[in-house]
Each structure stands twice: as structure tokens, then as C-alpha cells.
C-alpha positions, 0 to 999 in steps of 0.5 A: 199527266196531260197539261190539264191534269195535276197529280197531288199527293200527301204523305205523313212521313213520321219524321222519316222513322220507319216501322223498323224504328230506323230513321231513313230519309233516303227510303222516304225519298224513294217512296216520294219519287215513286208516286210520280206527283207534281205537288206533294205535301208532307206532314211530320217533315221536321223533328219535334224537339228543339229547333225542329230540324228537318227530318228530310233534308232539303239538300237530299230532296234537291239532289235526288229528285226534281222537286223543290221545297217551298220556302215555308221555314223561317228558322233556317233549320226546318223543312216546313211549317209546323211540320207541313212541307210542300214539294213542287216539281220543276215547272211549278211556280209559287206566287204567294205563301201564307203560314197560318197558325191554327187553334187547338190544344196542340200546336198546329199550322197550315201552309197556303201556297198559290201556284201556277203550272202549265199556265193554270193557277191554283191554291194548295193548303197543306194541313195536319189536323189535331187529334181531337175532333173539336180542335179539327173543326176549329182548325178547318173553320180557321182555314175557311176564314183565311180563304175567305179573305183571299182572291178566289182560286181553284183550291185543294186542302190536303194532308193528314186530317186525323179523322177516323169517321168516314162521314163525320167531322167535315162540317166546316168544309161542307158548303164549299168543298167535297172531301175525298178519302182515296183509301185506307192509309193508316196504319201502314202495316195494316191499313184500316183508317182513311186518315189522309184526305183531300178536299176539292172546291167545285173548280177542281174535278177528281179524275182518279185517286188512290193509296201508294201501297208498296213494299217500301211504303209499308215500311217507311212510315206508319202512314201510306201516301195518298194521291189524286189526279185533278183537273182544273176547270176554266181557261188558263191564266192570262200571260 
């Protein structure tokens, strides 16, 4: 990556439960390191029951990578918020965080994180949308409403969109974002659906994108990671 390009990635890690039914956070960590991203958002980073302890421990991330988890948890035991975690590579600075509860039949949330890197500002919105299209559209509308009250920044929304259609279900984003599906990411053993996506505002340009499909990633979760190389338009932030 050059100073004008960032690699973002998204990975539903399925609570670190692999297709061999073994819970192996070290294996997931190896997949994450292999993507070579600057920023990576995770879904299902925490276990679902009880206090929702982290499936991928923060101490493992810090010991075995140069990523730092964004402080989204307010329970003391989870890695993320509603299972959404955001990892930042060294040199990325967080300037603001908002945890947003989303509407729908299932408990869902989004994490809005403002960052600076290489003198450039942007906003990352990490999501894991619901299983029903009606819920997903309400959730996307809620995210758009939250963004409308914030200082405008180059913004990317990425994560597990849970949308099987290639051309439907994204109406709440259509006026301000372009949604990209880098490739089929589910099911990892036989990828047929592009559930994991990235939505870019017009101040972000997509330079390249793909699915991180390796022998290891095909076993580590039921989703494959996606990645995208982005360029931010405009001058770097002052100061």
C-alpha cells in the first residue's frame, strides 16, 4: 500500500469455530494476518451467550499481530459491540467512536469509528445485518440517519450484509453509496453467495478488491474474508 491507499477487510469469524467444529482463535489470527489489511472489521467476534466473552481474545491479537482492537466493548469481557469488532494496524488513530443499536427482530448493532491514517481522515462503519431483508433495510436506514447527524467524512460501510441477491436490498444506500461485492464469500467450503460487502461514498475510490480464499481460510470459518484497496480523494487533514 502507498500513503494514499488503504486496505480494508471484513471477516465473519463465526466465533472462531471452524468447519472442523474446532474453536481455534489462533487459526483465525493466522488468516487475519495473511490479508495484510490496514483496518479489518470482524463479525461474530464474541460468543453469543451469557456475558458474551471474546471468541478472539484481545491479548492474542496484541501478542500475535500489529493490530490493536478499537475499544468498542463496555462490558469488560467482549471484543466488540454486538459481535462487531474493529482492528486497526499500528499507525491508525481513532478520533471518535459511536455504538449504534439497530432495529429489527434480532439484536443487531453497528460500530461507527472515525480514524486518521497517513494524515487522512475517514469513517468506518462495521456492520452485521439481520437475516430478514425488511430488517436489513431498516438497519441501513438507521445507519444513514446516524451518519446524517455527523460531520461529513469519507465513509465506508462494510461487513456481513446477509443479502443473497446481487442487485436487491440496498435501496437505503443507493443515493449516497456504491455497494461492492468483491466475490462469493459464503459458504467457505463452496462459495456461492456474496454476503460480505463494502459500501463506499463518492469520496472513496475502489482500486482493487477480492476474497481471501486459502486452504486455511476455507477451514477457519464458514465465511471467507473480503478485502478492498481504497483511495481517499481530497487533501490530507490539516495538522
